[in-house]
Each structure stands twice: as structure tokens, then as C-alpha cells.
C-alpha positions as CSV (number, residue, x, y, z in Angstrom):
1,Y,-0.1,0.1,-0.2
2,I,2.4,2.2,1.0
3,L,4.7,1.7,-2.3
4,A,1.5,2.2,-4.4
5,N,0.7,5.3,-2.7
6,R,3.8,7.1,-2.0
7,T,4.0,10.6,-4.1
8,F,7.8,10.7,-4.1
9,F,9.9,9.6,-7.8
10,D,12.4,7.0,-7.7
11,T,15.9,8.0,-8.9
12,K,19.1,6.9,-9.5
13,Q,21.1,9.7,-8.1
14,K,22.1,9.4,-4.5
15,E,21.3,12.6,-2.3
16,D,24.9,12.4,-1.2
17,D,25.8,13.0,-4.5
18,V,23.7,16.2,-5.5
19,P,25.8,19.3,-6.1
20,L,24.7,21.6,-2.8
21,L,25.5,25.2,-4.2
22,Q,23.2,23.9,-7.9
23,L,20.4,22.8,-5.8
24,L,20.3,25.9,-4.0
25,F,20.2,27.6,-7.1
26,D,17.5,25.7,-8.5
27,M,15.5,26.1,-5.2
28,L,15.7,29.8,-5.0
29,R,14.4,30.5,-8.4
30,C,11.4,28.7,-8.1
31,P,8.3,31.0,-7.0
32,P,6.2,28.6,-4.7
33,M,9.9,28.2,-2.8
34,L,10.4,31.6,-2.3
35,A,6.8,31.8,-0.8
36,L,7.3,28.8,1.3
37,M,10.7,30.7,3.1
38,M,8.7,33.7,3.3
39,C,5.5,31.7,5.0
40,E,8.3,30.5,7.5
41,F,10.1,33.8,8.0
42,A,6.5,35.5,9.0
43,N,5.6,32.7,11.0
44,S,9.2,32.9,13.1
45,W,8.7,36.3,13.4
46,G,5.4,36.6,15.2
47,L,6.6,33.5,17.5
48,Y,10.0,35.2,18.8
49,V,7.8,38.1,19.1
50,L,5.8,36.2,21.6
51,V,9.2,33.8,22.9
52,T,11.4,37.0,23.3
53,E,9.5,39.8,23.9
54,G,6.1,38.3,25.0
55,P,7.1,37.8,28.7
56,T,8.1,41.9,29.0
57,F,5.1,42.5,27.6
58,F,2.9,41.2,29.9
59,W,5.1,42.4,32.8
60,E,5.8,45.7,31.8
61,V,1.9,46.7,30.1
62,L,0.2,44.0,31.3
63,G,1.4,44.3,34.7
64,F,1.5,40.3,35.4
65,D,3.6,39.5,38.4
66,I,7.0,38.1,37.4
67,Y,6.7,34.5,38.6
68,K,3.4,34.4,36.3
69,V,4.6,35.4,33.5
70,G,5.8,32.4,32.5
71,L,2.6,30.5,32.7
72,V,0.9,33.4,31.1
73,S,3.4,33.3,28.6
74,S,2.5,29.5,27.2
75,L,-1.1,29.7,27.2
76,P,-0.8,31.0,23.4
77,Y,1.0,27.6,22.5
78,L,-1.8,26.0,24.2
79,G,-4.2,27.3,22.2
80,R,-1.9,27.1,19.3
81,F,-1.4,23.2,20.2
82,V,-5.8,22.5,20.2
83,G,-5.4,24.4,17.0
84,A,-3.1,22.4,15.0
85,Q,-5.4,19.1,16.1
86,I,-8.8,20.5,14.7
87,C,-6.9,21.8,12.0
88,G,-5.0,19.1,11.0
89,F,-8.4,16.8,11.3
90,Y,-10.9,18.7,9.3
91,S,-7.8,19.4,6.2
92,G,-7.7,16.0,6.1
93,Q,-11.5,14.9,6.2
94,L,-12.1,17.9,3.2
95,T,-9.1,16.5,1.2
96,K,-10.0,12.9,1.7
97,R,-13.8,13.4,0.6
98,E,-12.4,15.6,-1.7
99,I,-14.3,18.4,-1.0
100,L,-11.5,20.6,-1.2
101,A,-8.2,20.4,-3.5
102,P,-4.9,19.9,-1.1
103,L,-3.3,23.3,-2.8
104,T,-7.0,25.0,-1.9
105,M,-6.9,23.6,1.9
106,Q,-3.5,25.1,2.3
107,K,-4.3,28.1,0.9
108,I,-7.3,28.6,3.2
109,N,-5.0,27.3,6.4
110,V,-2.5,29.9,5.7
111,C,-5.1,32.5,5.4
112,T,-5.9,31.0,8.7
113,E,-2.6,30.6,10.0
114,F,-1.4,34.8,9.8
115,L,-4.6,36.4,9.5
116,F,-6.3,35.4,12.6
117,P,-3.2,35.7,14.8
118,A,-2.7,39.2,12.9
119,A,-6.0,40.7,13.8
120,G,-5.5,39.4,17.7
121,M,-2.1,41.0,18.0
122,V,-3.4,44.5,16.7
123,L,-6.7,44.4,18.8
124,L,-4.6,42.9,22.0
125,S,-2.4,46.1,21.5
126,Y,-5.7,48.4,22.2
127,M,-7.0,46.5,24.7
128,T,-4.3,46.4,27.7
129,G,-6.6,47.9,30.0
130,N,-8.0,44.1,30.6
131,A,-4.8,42.1,31.0
132,A,-7.0,38.5,31.5
133,L,-8.7,39.7,27.9
134,C,-5.5,39.9,26.4
135,V,-4.2,36.6,27.2
136,A,-7.7,35.7,25.8
137,I,-7.2,37.5,22.7
138,L,-3.7,36.1,22.2
139,S,-4.5,32.9,23.2
140,I,-7.4,32.3,21.0
141,S,-6.1,34.1,18.1
142,F,-2.9,32.0,18.1
143,G,-4.8,29.0,18.1
144,F,-5.1,29.3,14.7
145,N,-2.0,29.6,14.0
146,G,-1.7,25.8,14.6
147,A,-2.9,25.3,10.9
148,I,0.9,26.2,9.8
149,Y,0.6,22.4,9.7
150,A,-1.8,22.0,7.8
151,G,-0.5,25.3,5.3
152,H,2.3,25.5,4.2
153,T,4.3,23.5,6.2
154,T,2.2,20.4,4.3
155,N,3.1,22.3,0.9
156,G,6.6,21.6,0.8
157,L,5.7,17.8,1.2
158,T,3.2,19.2,-2.2
159,I,6.2,20.6,-4.2
160,A,9.2,18.4,-3.3
161,P,8.4,15.2,-2.0
162,N,11.7,13.7,-2.7
163,R,13.5,16.6,-1.4
164,S,11.4,17.4,1.2
165,G,14.3,17.5,3.9
166,T,15.8,20.0,2.2
167,V,13.0,22.4,1.7
168,M,12.3,22.2,5.5
169,G,16.0,22.7,6.4
170,L,16.1,25.7,4.0
171,T,12.9,27.6,4.4
172,N,13.2,26.9,8.5
173,G,16.8,28.4,8.7
174,F,15.3,31.2,6.7
175,G,12.9,31.9,9.0
176,S,15.6,31.7,12.1
177,V,16.7,34.7,11.2
178,A,13.8,36.9,12.1
179,G,15.1,35.8,15.6
180,I,18.0,37.7,14.9
181,F,16.3,40.9,13.8
182,V,13.3,40.3,16.3
183,P,15.1,41.8,19.6
184,L,17.4,44.9,17.8
185,V,13.4,46.0,16.5
186,K,12.3,45.6,19.9
187,E,14.9,47.6,21.4
188,K,14.7,50.7,18.6
189,I,10.7,50.2,18.7
190,V,10.0,49.6,22.2
191,G,13.4,51.4,24.1
192,S,12.6,52.3,27.5
193,P,10.2,55.0,27.8
194,T,9.0,56.4,31.1
195,A,5.8,57.4,30.1
196,C,3.1,54.6,30.3
197,V,1.4,55.9,26.8
198,D,4.2,56.2,25.3
199,L,5.1,52.5,26.5
200,I,1.7,51.5,25.3
201,H,1.9,53.4,21.9
202,R,5.4,52.0,20.8
203,W,4.1,48.2,21.8
204,R,1.2,48.9,19.9
205,I,3.9,49.8,16.7
206,M,5.7,46.6,17.7
207,F,2.9,44.4,17.6
208,A,1.8,45.7,14.3
209,I,5.2,45.1,12.7
210,P,4.2,40.9,13.0
211,A,0.8,41.8,11.8
212,A,1.5,43.4,8.7
213,I,4.1,40.8,7.7
214,Y,1.5,38.2,8.4
215,G,-0.9,39.8,6.0
216,V,1.6,40.5,2.9
217,V,3.3,37.0,3.1
218,A,-0.6,35.2,3.0
219,I,-1.1,37.0,-0.1
220,L,1.9,36.1,-1.3
221,F,1.5,32.3,-0.3
222,V,-2.2,33.0,-1.9
223,I,-0.7,33.9,-5.4
224,F,2.5,31.9,-5.6
225,A,2.0,28.7,-4.0
226,S,2.0,25.5,-6.2
227,G,0.2,22.0,-5.9
228,E,2.4,20.4,-8.6
229,V,5.9,18.8,-7.9
230,Q,9.0,21.3,-8.9
231,E,11.5,20.9,-11.5
232,F,14.2,20.7,-8.5
233,D,12.5,18.6,-6.4
234,R,12.9,15.6,-9.8
235,K,16.0,16.8,-11.3
236,E,19.2,14.7,-11.7
237,Y,22.6,16.9,-11.0
238,K,25.7,16.2,-12.8
239,K,28.2,14.7,-10.1
240,K,29.9,16.9,-8.2
241,Y,32.9,18.1,-8.0
242,C,33.7,18.8,-4.0
243,F,31.3,19.1,-1.5
244,L,29.7,22.2,-2.3
245,Y,29.5,21.9,-6.5
């Protein structure tokens, strides 16, 4: 059954013989691949804002006790876990019953994983007078981010079943670059203002940035995503001369 239903193509070439630079060049010229990279960058940006800067926001703006910040900061991830199970289930059912094509389902999930958290980030930045409501908004909105696993992550398997591991490595590595810039942007925008009103205003900008990135990248994925296996996935390269080419 597995051999009859697998989606990857047999190839005579071993992956150890593939020249990395040539493969990387072909992947970077592929619009669906670039759309995946941008999705991972956007998703990582939002998560890094929560991971590295979220506790500071809960403490400085919402006034949570420092000992409770860890628990409160984990709630959006709990929501994300629950959302992943729900989105994965209904996505599998809809595609299995051929109600929606896999690519259509992936595009819907990408819009779900980005647009709802984007709206939540903007909304909570204007609800800072009610700490419990802010936590609820963030936890619920990032529950929709769980659709990532049935969204652009699944699309990597669709466009490159042979080299999905390489696709994951490149997209995830590119997404991790966001971790370099988020703390720098936070320090530049938020800083250490003395006035409470100024602090809240700066955090609104801080949350508006990932919200904007989410929206733009969702549009890019809807336009450039593909449901077809890409050329770099089945291409057989000439034997490499050294480790890279």
C-alpha cells in the first residue's frame, strides 16, 4: 500500500551526490519555494515576538507578577497546540472526501494561520486596560496559528516529495533569521520610555509589524503557491566535484 500510494519519484541519483550550490540556486529561482520561505520567516517573526518579547509585554504593560509571566506566556502555545489538532482533522477530512483540493486547503490554512493571529495582535494592543482579556485574545488568535501544520508546512511535501527535508531545512533556516532582528527591532522601537502612554503606543507598533508581515505573506502564498511537484525536486544533477558543487 505504501509503495503504491507514495508521491515521490524514484531516482538513480543518491542525495549525497547532489551538488548543494546548484540545488540551492534552483530552489531560490522557484517562486513556490520562495513563498514557503517567506511563510516560515513570517511565522518565526510572530513567534519570536511572543517568545523573546512577550514576557516583557506581560510584565511591563499588563502588570503580571514576574512569577506568573511564564505560565501566562505559555497559554498562546497551548491554544496553538489545540488549534493544530482541529485544523489537521478538518483539513484531512475535507481533502479525503475531495470537497477541497489539497492546494486550496493549504491556502485556506495559510490565511487562517496568519490573518487571525494578525488581527489578535492588533486587537490586544488596544485592550491593555484588561489584562485577562488580552491573554484570552492572544491565546485564541494564536490557536488559529496551529493551522501551519496543515498549511505551508504541508505544501513543502507537495512541491518537493523527494527533497522535502532539504525544503524544510532551507525554509526553517531562513525563518530563524527573524530571531536576529526581532530583539533589535524591539530595542529600537520600544526602548525604555518613562511614560506609560508612550510605552503602550510603542508596543502597538511592535505588534503591528508582525501583523503586517502576516498579511503580506498570506497574500504572497495565495498567489505563488503551487500544488505541483517542482523541477528541482526531480532533477538529476551532474556529479559534484567537491562538497558544494
